[in-house]
TIVONU-662643 format. One record per residue (C-alpha): residue in one letter; x, y negated, z negated; residue number from 1. Coordinates in pm, 1 decimal. Each point is the difference from the previous one (the first is absolute). Layout:
N
   res       east      north         up     n
     A          X          Y          Z   NUM
...
END
This chain:
272
   res       east      north         up     n
     M       29.3      -34.5        0.1     1
     A       97.1     -317.2       99.9     2
     D       71.0     -260.4     -261.5     3
     I     -229.3     -329.1      -20.2     4
     I      213.8     -282.0      -72.8     5
     T     -177.2     -329.5      -50.2     6
     I      241.0     -309.0      175.1     7
     E      -86.2     -349.5      -56.5     8
     D      330.7     -150.5      134.6     9
     P      -45.0      -17.1      403.9    10
     D      401.7      -42.7        3.2    11
     D       24.8      337.8     -147.2    12
     P      231.8      194.4      213.6    13
     R     -221.7      330.8        8.2    14
     L     -211.6     -194.2      199.7    15
     H      234.5      -45.2      256.1    16
     D     -183.0      230.0      267.4    17
     Y     -304.9     -230.8       38.0    18
     T      166.3     -333.0        6.2    19
     G      -72.1     -267.7      274.8    20
     L     -253.9      239.4      186.6    21
     T     -104.6     -295.6      226.6    22
     D      340.3      -84.5      115.8    23
     V      -22.5      242.2      352.0    24
     E      345.9      -41.0       80.1    25
     L      156.7       55.2     -344.9    26
     R     -249.2      318.3      -25.0    27
     R      106.0      105.7      377.5    28
     R      381.4       28.2     -128.4    29
     R      -34.4      136.4     -345.3    30
     E     -256.8      244.1        9.4    31
     P      182.3      238.5      291.6    32
     A      345.8      -92.4     -131.0    33
     E     -132.3      111.0     -369.0    34
     G     -179.7      296.0      114.1    35
     L     -337.2     -113.6     -136.2    36
     F     -363.5     -125.5      100.6    37
     I     -283.6     -132.2     -183.0    38
     A     -346.8      149.7      -13.8    39
     E     -282.3     -207.6     -132.0    40
     G     -339.5       85.9     -100.3    41
     E     -171.3      344.9     -131.9    42
     K      -33.9      158.6      314.6    43
     V      325.9      -66.6      164.2    44
     I      180.0      110.4     -309.5    45
     R     -176.2      307.2       -3.7    46
     R       57.3       67.1      349.8    47
     A      353.5      -55.7      -22.0    48
     R       22.7      255.0     -258.4    49
     H     -171.0      243.8      169.0    50
     A      228.6      -33.7      313.0    51
     G      285.5       86.0     -222.4    52
     Y      146.3     -348.6      -81.4    53
     E      167.2      -14.4     -311.6    54
     M      -62.3     -309.3     -220.0    55
     R      268.8     -224.9     -171.1    56
     S     -224.7     -181.5     -225.1    57
     M     -382.8     -145.4       -5.2    58
     L      -87.0     -379.6      -99.4    59
     L     -396.5       -4.0     -156.5    60
     S     -201.8     -231.3     -115.4    61
     A     -157.4      112.7     -343.6    62
     K     -331.4      100.9      150.9    63
     W      171.1      237.7      258.5    64
     V      181.9      187.5     -256.3    65
     D     -314.1      232.2      -81.1    66
     V      -96.8       25.1      385.6    67
     M      363.6      118.7       65.8    68
     R       26.4      219.3     -295.1    69
     D       18.0      348.0      234.9    70
     V      261.4     -168.4      170.2    71
     I      221.6     -128.7     -283.7    72
     D      -14.7      344.0     -186.2    73
     E      122.1      169.7      324.9    74
     A      300.5     -217.0       80.6    75
     P      273.2      -51.1     -181.2    76
     A      104.2     -343.0      121.1    77
     P      -58.7     -280.6     -248.5    78
     V     -324.2     -222.0      -29.0    79
     Y       37.1     -354.7      -55.9    80
     A     -303.7     -142.7     -143.3    81
     V      -55.5     -388.5       63.3    82
     S     -257.1     -303.9      -13.7    83
     P     -132.5      -94.2      365.5    84
     D      179.1     -317.9      -63.0    85
     L      328.8      161.4      -52.3    86
     A      -37.3      225.6      304.6    87
     E      -99.8     -339.7      199.8    88
     R      317.8     -167.6     -108.5    89
     V      237.4      321.2       63.6    90
     T     -142.3      112.0      357.5    91
     G     -100.6     -366.7      121.9    92
     Y     -384.5       82.0       53.2    93
     H     -310.9       87.0     -178.3    94
     V       -1.5      377.7      -44.8    95
     H     -375.6       58.3        0.5    96
     R       20.6      360.3       60.0    97
     G      165.3       -6.2     -343.9    98
     A      224.5      304.4      124.0    99
     L      361.6        1.7      162.8   100
     A      212.4      280.8       32.8   101
     S      377.2       -1.3       96.2   102
     M       48.2      321.6      199.2   103
     Q      323.0      168.9      146.4   104
     R       61.0       26.4      358.4   105
     K       33.6      344.1      198.7   106
     P      280.3        3.2      267.4   107
     L     -152.6        2.3      336.8   108
     P       24.9      293.7      263.6   109
     S      176.9      -68.9      295.6   110
     A     -236.1      -38.2      327.3   111
     A      107.3      316.3      158.8   112
     E      -90.9      204.2     -333.4   113
     L     -341.8     -165.3      -10.4   114
     L      -78.1       59.7      354.6   115
     R       52.9      367.4      -14.5   116
     S     -314.0       89.8     -179.3   117
     T     -216.1     -275.1      142.3   118
     R     -241.9      -67.7      303.6   119
     R     -121.1     -357.1      -26.8   120
     V      221.4     -248.7      -91.5   121
     A      -38.7     -386.0      -47.4   122
     V      287.3     -220.8       98.8   123
     M       37.0     -351.6      -80.9   124
     E      243.3     -247.6      115.4   125
     A       86.2     -322.6     -207.5   126
     V     -351.4        0.1     -191.7   127
     N      147.0     -208.2     -290.1   128
     D     -338.2     -121.6     -131.8   129
     H      -58.4      198.3     -352.2   130
     T     -380.9      -29.9       55.3   131
     N       -2.5      167.9      346.8   132
     I      245.1      271.6      -98.7   133
     G     -230.2       75.7     -290.8   134
     A     -307.8      -16.9      237.6   135
     I      176.9      220.9      265.4   136
     F       97.1      306.0     -252.3   137
     R     -348.4        7.0     -155.2   138
     S     -151.0       44.8      362.8   139
     A      305.7      253.6       48.7   140
     A     -129.2      181.8     -295.1   141
     A     -377.6      -14.0       72.7   142
     L        2.0       83.1      346.2   143
     G      260.5      293.0      -20.6   144
     M      318.3      -89.0      142.1   145
     D      291.6      191.0     -120.1   146
     A      263.5     -237.1      -55.3   147
     V      151.4     -374.8       68.8   148
     L      321.9     -109.0      139.2   149
     L      134.8     -336.6      -47.8   150
     S      256.2     -221.5      201.7   151
     P      285.3     -136.0     -239.5   152
     D     -193.4     -358.7      -30.5   153
     C     -334.1      128.3     -113.6   154
     A     -109.5     -115.3     -339.7   155
     D       42.3      228.6     -315.3   156
     P     -303.8      243.5      -28.6   157
     L       62.2       32.1     -375.8   158
     Y      -30.2     -372.2      -42.3   159
     R     -252.0      -92.1     -269.8   160
     R     -245.4     -194.5      258.5   161
     S       47.0      297.6      255.5   162
     V     -116.9      274.8     -258.8   163
     K     -268.6     -198.4     -131.2   164
     V     -158.4      -58.4      321.3   165
     S       70.4      381.4      101.5   166
     M     -201.8      114.2     -346.2   167
     G      306.5      204.8      -55.2   168
     A      -56.0      162.8      349.1   169
     V      416.5      -76.6       57.0   170
     F       35.6      315.4     -226.5   171
     S     -212.1      209.3      228.7   172
     V      170.3      -42.6      334.8   173
     P      400.1       92.4       42.8   174
     Y      195.6     -269.1      154.0   175
     A      353.4      -40.3      105.9   176
     R      210.1     -287.8      166.3   177
     L      151.3       15.2      328.8   178
     E      347.4     -128.3      -31.7   179
     T       48.9     -142.0      353.6   180
     W     -274.6     -161.6      215.7   181
     P     -118.3       81.4      244.1   182
     R      274.6      278.0       85.4   183
     D     -125.3      243.4     -295.5   184
     L     -349.2       42.0      181.1   185
     E      200.7      233.6      214.6   186
     T       31.5      235.1     -307.0   187
     V     -397.1      -35.1        1.6   188
     R      -14.0       88.1      357.9   189
     E      251.9      284.9      -53.8   190
     A     -249.7      153.1     -265.4   191
     G     -250.8       48.0      277.2   192
     F     -177.0     -322.0      -66.9   193
     R     -185.0     -228.2      278.0   194
     I       55.1     -362.9     -106.6   195
     L     -316.8     -201.0       62.5   196
     A       52.1     -367.9      -43.7   197
     L     -307.7     -232.8     -104.1   198
     T      -35.0     -294.4      220.3   199
     P     -252.2     -238.8       94.0   200
     D      176.4      -47.5      369.4   201
     E     -257.5       62.1      286.6   202
     K      228.9      242.0      147.7   203
     A      -43.1      230.4     -332.4   204
     T     -207.3      338.8       51.6   205
     S     -300.3        2.2     -200.6   206
     I       47.2      195.7     -336.1   207
     D     -299.9      206.9       63.6   208
     A      126.4       76.4      351.9   209
     A      352.8      117.1     -124.6   210
     A     -197.8      219.0     -222.5   211
     P      279.6       21.0     -291.9   212
     H     -196.4      256.4     -181.4   213
     R       66.1      243.9      263.9   214
     L      354.9      -23.6       -8.5   215
     E      212.6      285.8     -172.4   216
     R      219.9     -321.0     -194.4   217
     V      -47.8     -344.8       25.8   218
     A      164.6     -320.0     -157.3   219
     L     -205.3     -317.7       14.3   220
     M      253.7     -297.9        5.8   221
     L     -162.1     -333.7     -181.3   222
     G      143.7     -363.3      -15.4   223
     A        4.6     -297.1     -195.9   224
     E     -277.5     -229.0      -68.7   225
     G       -0.2     -227.5      284.5   226
     E      302.9      115.2      201.7   227
     G      -93.7      343.7       65.7   228
     L      282.7      246.5      102.4   229
     S      307.9     -109.1      135.1   230
     T       87.1       14.1      359.9   231
     R      248.3      276.4      -93.6   232
     A     -238.1      193.0     -178.7   233
     L     -245.3      -45.1      238.3   234
     M      273.6      131.4      238.7   235
     A       72.8      299.6     -168.4   236
     A     -366.1      135.3      -38.6   237
     D     -115.2      253.0      233.4   238
     E     -324.0     -153.0       51.1   239
     W     -198.7     -315.2      -91.4   240
     V     -338.9       -6.9     -172.2   241
     R     -231.5     -262.4      -88.1   242
     I     -363.9        0.1     -159.4   243
     P     -250.9     -121.2      218.4   244
     M     -155.7     -333.6     -115.5   245
     A     -329.3     -209.5       56.7   246
     H     -105.7     -362.4       13.6   247
     G      329.7     -112.6       94.2   248
     I      198.0      118.0     -330.3   249
     D      371.0       74.7      115.7   250
     S      118.2      175.8     -318.0   251
     L      -53.8      103.6     -330.3   252
     N      165.1      -45.0     -340.4   253
     V      264.0      287.5       -5.3   254
     G     -163.7      153.2     -300.7   255
     A     -339.8       13.1      172.6   256
     A      180.5      127.7      313.6   257
     A      162.4      281.4     -208.4   258
     A     -318.8      150.3     -100.8   259
     V     -174.0      -21.9      353.6   260
     S      321.9      136.2      163.3   261
     F       53.6      273.9     -292.9   262
     Y     -391.8       93.7       59.3   263
     A      102.1       98.6      340.9   264
     V      271.9      168.8      -60.8   265
     T     -127.2      222.4     -243.1   266
     A     -349.8        9.3      136.4   267
     G     -125.7     -134.0     -314.5   268
     R       75.6      345.0     -175.4   269
     P      220.5      -63.0     -301.3   270
     Q      230.1      332.3      -88.7   271
     D      -33.1       53.2     -400.1   272
END
Protein backbone atom coordinates (compact mmCIF):
# COMPACT_ATOMS: atom_id res chain seq x y z
CA MET A 1 0.00 0.00 0.00
CA ALA A 2 1.27 3.46 -0.91
CA ASP A 3 1.94 6.13 1.69
CA ILE A 4 -0.38 9.16 1.66
CA ILE A 5 1.74 12.22 2.32
CA THR A 6 0.18 15.63 2.93
CA ILE A 7 2.26 18.43 1.39
CA GLU A 8 1.72 22.13 2.06
CA ASP A 9 4.81 23.63 0.40
CA PRO A 10 4.57 24.15 -3.41
CA ASP A 11 8.38 24.10 -3.60
CA ASP A 12 8.63 20.64 -2.04
CA PRO A 13 11.08 18.72 -4.29
CA ARG A 14 8.85 15.64 -4.17
CA LEU A 15 6.42 17.49 -6.45
CA HIS A 16 9.05 18.01 -9.15
CA ASP A 17 7.26 15.80 -11.71
CA TYR A 18 4.20 18.09 -11.60
CA THR A 19 5.82 21.53 -11.82
CA GLY A 20 5.06 23.84 -14.74
CA LEU A 21 2.61 21.58 -16.59
CA THR A 22 1.43 24.50 -18.74
CA ASP A 23 4.92 25.23 -20.05
CA VAL A 24 4.68 23.19 -23.24
CA GLU A 25 8.27 23.61 -24.41
CA LEU A 26 9.66 22.76 -20.97
CA ARG A 27 7.49 19.64 -20.66
CA ARG A 28 8.35 18.51 -24.20
CA ARG A 29 12.00 18.47 -23.21
CA ARG A 30 11.66 17.25 -19.64
CA GLU A 31 9.22 14.40 -19.90
CA PRO A 32 10.97 12.21 -22.49
CA ALA A 33 14.37 13.03 -20.98
CA GLU A 34 13.21 12.03 -17.50
CA GLY A 35 11.20 9.06 -18.75
CA LEU A 36 7.83 10.20 -17.43
CA PHE A 37 4.43 11.42 -18.54
CA ILE A 38 1.43 12.84 -16.70
CA ALA A 39 -1.97 11.13 -16.61
CA GLU A 40 -4.86 13.40 -15.63
CA GLY A 41 -8.22 12.31 -14.26
CA GLU A 42 -9.52 9.09 -12.76
CA LYS A 43 -10.31 7.27 -16.02
CA VAL A 44 -7.01 8.11 -17.68
CA ILE A 45 -4.99 7.09 -14.61
CA ARG A 46 -6.83 3.78 -14.44
CA ARG A 47 -6.31 3.15 -18.15
CA ALA A 48 -2.61 3.89 -17.87
CA ARG A 49 -2.33 1.41 -15.00
CA HIS A 50 -4.36 -1.18 -16.93
CA ALA A 51 -2.00 -0.75 -19.89
CA GLY A 52 0.92 -1.67 -17.66
CA TYR A 53 2.53 1.73 -17.07
CA GLU A 54 4.34 1.96 -13.76
CA MET A 55 3.26 4.78 -11.45
CA ARG A 56 5.97 7.08 -10.05
CA SER A 57 3.61 9.05 -7.79
CA MET A 58 0.11 10.47 -7.57
CA LEU A 59 -1.04 14.02 -6.75
CA LEU A 60 -4.57 14.19 -5.31
CA SER A 61 -6.82 16.75 -3.73
CA ALA A 62 -8.34 15.46 -0.50
CA LYS A 63 -11.76 14.51 -1.90
CA TRP A 64 -10.16 12.23 -4.49
CA VAL A 65 -8.33 10.05 -1.98
CA ASP A 66 -11.39 7.84 -1.37
CA VAL A 67 -12.26 7.69 -5.08
CA MET A 68 -8.77 6.45 -5.93
CA ARG A 69 -8.43 4.23 -2.86
CA ASP A 70 -8.16 0.97 -4.83
CA VAL A 71 -5.40 2.42 -7.01
CA ILE A 72 -3.61 3.75 -3.93
CA ASP A 73 -3.81 0.33 -2.30
CA GLU A 74 -2.41 -1.44 -5.39
CA ALA A 75 0.38 0.97 -6.32
CA PRO A 76 3.57 1.15 -4.25
CA ALA A 77 4.26 4.72 -5.40
CA PRO A 78 3.81 7.64 -2.95
CA VAL A 79 0.57 9.62 -2.99
CA TYR A 80 0.77 13.35 -2.34
CA ALA A 81 -2.39 14.90 -0.89
CA VAL A 82 -2.59 18.65 -1.54
CA SER A 83 -5.13 21.45 -1.48
CA PRO A 84 -6.62 22.61 -4.81
CA ASP A 85 -4.82 25.94 -4.37
CA LEU A 86 -1.45 24.29 -3.89
CA ALA A 87 -2.05 21.98 -6.88
CA GLU A 88 -2.69 25.06 -9.02
CA ARG A 89 0.45 26.79 -7.77
CA VAL A 90 2.56 23.74 -8.59
CA THR A 91 1.08 22.82 -11.98
CA GLY A 92 0.19 26.28 -13.27
CA TYR A 93 -3.51 25.62 -13.83
CA HIS A 94 -6.67 24.67 -11.97
CA VAL A 95 -6.64 20.88 -11.69
CA HIS A 96 -10.40 20.52 -11.90
CA ARG A 97 -10.27 16.72 -12.24
CA GLY A 98 -8.47 16.62 -8.89
CA ALA A 99 -6.18 13.70 -9.72
CA LEU A 100 -2.82 13.56 -11.47
CA ALA A 101 -0.34 10.72 -11.73
CA SER A 102 3.26 10.70 -12.88
CA MET A 103 3.81 7.53 -14.91
CA GLN A 104 6.98 5.84 -16.14
CA ARG A 105 7.36 5.62 -19.92
CA LYS A 106 8.00 2.30 -21.65
CA PRO A 107 10.66 1.81 -24.34
CA LEU A 108 9.12 2.25 -27.80
CA PRO A 109 9.24 -0.67 -30.23
CA SER A 110 10.98 -0.20 -33.56
CA ALA A 111 8.81 0.36 -36.62
CA ALA A 112 9.97 -2.95 -38.10
CA GLU A 113 8.96 -4.77 -34.93
CA LEU A 114 5.54 -3.13 -34.90
CA LEU A 115 4.85 -3.87 -38.57
CA ARG A 116 5.42 -7.60 -38.23
CA SER A 117 2.10 -8.17 -36.47
CA THR A 118 -0.14 -5.47 -37.97
CA ARG A 119 -2.34 -5.02 -41.04
CA ARG A 120 -3.91 -1.56 -40.66
CA VAL A 121 -1.48 1.24 -39.78
CA ALA A 122 -1.82 5.03 -39.54
CA VAL A 123 1.25 7.08 -40.43
CA MET A 124 1.44 10.72 -39.29
CA GLU A 125 3.74 13.36 -40.76
CA ALA A 126 4.51 16.48 -38.71
CA VAL A 127 1.26 16.39 -36.75
CA ASN A 128 2.44 18.60 -33.91
CA ASP A 129 -0.84 19.73 -32.35
CA HIS A 130 -1.45 17.69 -29.20
CA THR A 131 -5.22 17.92 -29.50
CA ASN A 132 -5.08 16.44 -33.01
CA ILE A 133 -2.68 13.71 -31.88
CA GLY A 134 -5.06 12.72 -29.10
CA ALA A 135 -8.12 12.77 -31.39
CA ILE A 136 -6.36 10.64 -34.01
CA PHE A 137 -5.30 8.04 -31.45
CA ARG A 138 -8.83 7.90 -30.06
CA SER A 139 -10.25 7.26 -33.54
CA ALA A 140 -7.51 4.71 -34.29
CA ALA A 141 -8.42 2.77 -31.14
CA ALA A 142 -12.17 3.02 -31.67
CA LEU A 143 -12.12 2.02 -35.34
CA GLY A 144 -9.69 -0.87 -35.15
CA MET A 145 -6.42 0.46 -36.51
CA ASP A 146 -3.57 -1.80 -35.38
CA ALA A 147 -0.77 0.73 -34.87
CA VAL A 148 0.47 4.26 -35.46
CA LEU A 149 3.80 5.36 -36.94
CA LEU A 150 5.06 8.89 -36.32
CA SER A 151 7.48 10.98 -38.33
CA PRO A 152 10.38 12.37 -36.23
CA ASP A 153 8.71 15.79 -35.88
CA CYS A 154 5.29 14.62 -34.68
CA ALA A 155 4.14 15.71 -31.22
CA ASP A 156 4.45 13.41 -28.23
CA PRO A 157 1.37 11.15 -27.85
CA LEU A 158 2.07 10.93 -24.10
CA TYR A 159 2.00 14.70 -23.54
CA ARG A 160 -0.75 15.51 -21.02
CA ARG A 161 -3.06 17.19 -23.55
CA SER A 162 -2.78 14.33 -26.03
CA VAL A 163 -3.50 11.74 -23.36
CA LYS A 164 -6.46 13.75 -22.05
CA VAL A 165 -8.07 14.30 -25.48
CA SER A 166 -7.62 10.63 -26.38
CA MET A 167 -9.26 9.61 -23.07
CA GLY A 168 -6.34 7.23 -22.59
CA ALA A 169 -6.63 5.66 -26.05
CA VAL A 170 -2.92 6.40 -26.58
CA PHE A 171 -2.35 3.47 -24.21
CA SER A 172 -4.42 1.12 -26.39
CA VAL A 173 -2.75 1.58 -29.78
CA PRO A 174 0.94 0.66 -30.11
CA TYR A 175 3.10 3.24 -31.83
CA ALA A 176 6.66 3.81 -32.99
CA ARG A 177 8.71 6.65 -34.44
CA LEU A 178 10.30 6.48 -37.86
CA GLU A 179 13.85 7.78 -37.54
CA THR A 180 14.50 9.08 -41.07
CA TRP A 181 11.67 10.77 -42.97
CA PRO A 182 10.44 9.91 -45.51
CA ARG A 183 13.14 7.32 -46.25
CA ASP A 184 11.85 4.95 -43.56
CA LEU A 185 8.55 4.64 -45.42
CA GLU A 186 10.47 2.08 -47.46
CA THR A 187 10.50 -0.07 -44.31
CA VAL A 188 6.71 0.08 -44.34
CA ARG A 189 6.55 -0.90 -48.00
CA GLU A 190 9.05 -3.74 -47.53
CA ALA A 191 6.80 -5.12 -44.78
CA GLY A 192 4.10 -5.61 -47.43
CA PHE A 193 2.03 -2.47 -46.89
CA ARG A 194 0.46 -0.38 -49.62
CA ILE A 195 0.97 3.25 -48.63
CA LEU A 196 -2.02 5.51 -49.22
CA ALA A 197 -1.57 9.28 -48.85
CA LEU A 198 -4.67 11.18 -47.72
CA THR A 199 -4.90 14.47 -49.62
CA PRO A 200 -7.67 16.75 -50.94
CA ASP A 201 -5.84 16.98 -54.29
CA GLU A 202 -8.30 16.55 -57.17
CA LYS A 203 -5.95 14.01 -58.79
CA ALA A 204 -6.42 11.68 -55.83
CA THR A 205 -8.68 8.64 -56.02
CA SER A 206 -11.85 8.61 -53.93
CA ILE A 207 -11.12 6.57 -50.83
CA ASP A 208 -14.26 4.53 -51.54
CA ALA A 209 -12.99 3.63 -55.01
CA ALA A 210 -9.56 2.76 -53.61
CA ALA A 211 -11.31 0.25 -51.30
CA PRO A 212 -8.52 0.13 -48.69
CA HIS A 213 -10.49 -2.35 -46.56
CA ARG A 214 -9.90 -4.96 -49.28
CA LEU A 215 -6.11 -4.61 -49.19
CA GLU A 216 -4.11 -7.21 -47.32
CA ARG A 217 -1.95 -4.56 -45.62
CA VAL A 218 -2.49 -0.82 -45.77
CA ALA A 219 -0.72 2.19 -44.29
CA LEU A 220 -2.75 5.41 -44.36
CA MET A 221 -0.62 8.55 -44.26
CA LEU A 222 -1.94 11.79 -42.71
CA GLY A 223 -0.38 15.25 -42.73
CA ALA A 224 -0.46 18.21 -40.37
CA GLU A 225 -3.37 20.58 -40.00
CA GLY A 226 -3.34 23.18 -42.79
CA GLU A 227 -0.18 22.12 -44.61
CA GLY A 228 -1.18 18.52 -45.22
CA LEU A 229 1.38 16.01 -46.43
CA SER A 230 4.67 17.31 -47.78
CA THR A 231 5.61 16.84 -51.41
CA ARG A 232 8.25 14.31 -50.36
CA ALA A 233 5.70 12.26 -48.44
CA LEU A 234 3.23 12.38 -51.32
CA MET A 235 5.90 11.22 -53.75
CA ALA A 236 6.77 8.32 -51.45
CA ALA A 237 3.18 7.01 -51.40
CA ASP A 238 1.84 4.24 -53.63
CA GLU A 239 -1.48 6.01 -54.19
CA TRP A 240 -3.20 9.28 -53.30
CA VAL A 241 -6.70 9.05 -51.81
CA ARG A 242 -9.24 11.68 -50.85
CA ILE A 243 -12.50 11.94 -48.93
CA PRO A 244 -15.28 13.14 -51.28
CA MET A 245 -16.64 16.54 -50.16
CA ALA A 246 -19.87 18.46 -50.72
CA HIS A 247 -20.94 22.12 -50.61
CA GLY A 248 -17.57 23.38 -51.83
CA ILE A 249 -15.70 22.21 -48.72
CA ASP A 250 -12.18 21.19 -49.73
CA SER A 251 -10.86 19.55 -46.55
CA LEU A 252 -11.57 18.47 -42.97
CA ASN A 253 -9.73 18.94 -39.71
CA VAL A 254 -7.09 16.20 -39.61
CA GLY A 255 -8.75 14.59 -36.60
CA ALA A 256 -12.08 14.37 -38.42
CA ALA A 257 -10.40 13.22 -41.65
CA ALA A 258 -8.60 10.49 -39.71
CA ALA A 259 -11.86 9.15 -38.28
CA VAL A 260 -13.56 9.03 -41.69
CA SER A 261 -10.58 7.41 -43.39
CA PHE A 262 -9.98 4.90 -40.58
CA TYR A 263 -13.59 3.77 -41.01
CA ALA A 264 -12.93 3.24 -44.71
CA VAL A 265 -9.68 1.36 -44.02
CA THR A 266 -11.23 -1.02 -41.48
CA ALA A 267 -14.71 -1.13 -43.06
CA GLY A 268 -16.00 0.14 -39.72
CA ARG A 269 -15.27 -3.11 -37.92
CA PRO A 270 -13.19 -2.63 -34.77
CA GLN A 271 -10.95 -5.64 -34.16
CA ASP A 272 -11.05 -6.31 -30.40
